[in-house]
C-alpha positions in Angstrom: 2.7 -37.7 -8.4 5.1 -36.2 -11.0 6.4 -32.7 -10.6 4.1 -30.1 -12.0 5.0 -27.9 -14.9 3.3 -25.0 -13.0 5.7 -22.4 -11.6 6.6 -22.4 -8.0 4.7 -20.1 -5.6 6.7 -18.1 -3.1 4.6 -17.2 -0.1 5.8 -14.3 2.1 4.3 -13.7 5.5 3.1 -10.1 5.6 2.5 -9.9 9.4 6.1 -10.9 10.5 7.6 -8.4 12.9 11.1 -8.4 14.4 11.2 -9.4 18.0 10.9 -6.2 20.2 9.8 -4.1 17.3 7.5 -1.2 17.9 4.0 -2.5 17.3 3.2 0.7 15.4 6.2 0.4 13.1 5.8 -1.1 9.6 6.0 -4.9 9.6 9.2 -6.4 8.3 7.2 -9.1 6.5 5.5 -6.5 4.4 8.8 -4.9 3.6 10.2 -8.3 2.5 7.2 -8.9 0.3 7.7 -5.5 -1.3 11.3 -6.3 -1.9 10.5 -9.7 -3.4 7.9 -8.3 -5.7 10.2 -5.5 -6.9 13.0 -8.1 -7.6 10.6 -10.5 -9.3 8.8 -7.8 -11.4 10.0 -9.3 -14.7 10.0 -12.9 -13.6 6.8 -14.6 -14.7 8.2 -18.1 -13.7 7.6 -17.4 -10.0 4.3 -16.5 -8.4 4.8 -14.2 -5.4 1.9 -14.2 -2.9 1.6 -12.4 0.4 0.0 -14.4 3.2 -1.3 -13.2 6.5 0.6 -15.8 8.6 3.0 -18.8 8.2 3.0 -19.5 12.0 6.7 -18.7 12.2 6.3 -15.7 14.5 9.4 -16.5 16.5 11.5 -16.8 13.3 10.4 -13.6 11.5 10.6 -13.0 8.6 9.1 -16.2 7.2 8.5 -17.4 3.7 7.7 -20.7 1.9 8.1 -22.1 -1.6 5.8 -24.7 -3.0 4.4 -26.3 -6.2 2.1 -29.1 -7.0 3.9 -32.5 -6.8 7.0 -31.0 -5.1 8.2 -30.8 -1.6 7.4 -27.5 0.0 9.9 -25.6 2.1 9.4 -23.0 4.9 12.2 -20.5 5.8 12.6 -18.2 8.8 14.9 -15.5 10.2 15.0 -13.9 6.7 16.2 -10.4 6.2 13.7 -7.9 4.9 16.1 -6.4 2.3 16.9 -6.6 -1.4 19.6 -9.3 -0.7 17.1 -11.5 1.2 14.6 -11.0 -1.6 17.1 -12.1 -4.2 18.1 -15.2 -2.2 14.4 -16.2 -1.9 13.9 -15.8 -5.6 16.9 -17.9 -6.3 15.5 -20.7 -4.1 12.1 -20.4 -5.8 13.7 -20.6 -9.3 15.7 -23.7 -8.3 12.6 -25.3 -6.8 
């Protein structure tokens, strides 16, 4: 199957929580999603989607990039900060 002209989708796990984090504290995955959305606000070439779980709970924060006809990639141990968001968007753009 040839690569799709569709933009890549960046999935960010919203339920990721750092090991040992207070269960009542905000989830790091939700913070990463917010940072990615803020950084991608003007970038219509990337679809950013929050997802409830990527099954990477021992490697929080987790995200994946995918597109029809392309290999998908899953990443873990991501920082929930603007730099981590910028790095994820760079990967998604290169995908």
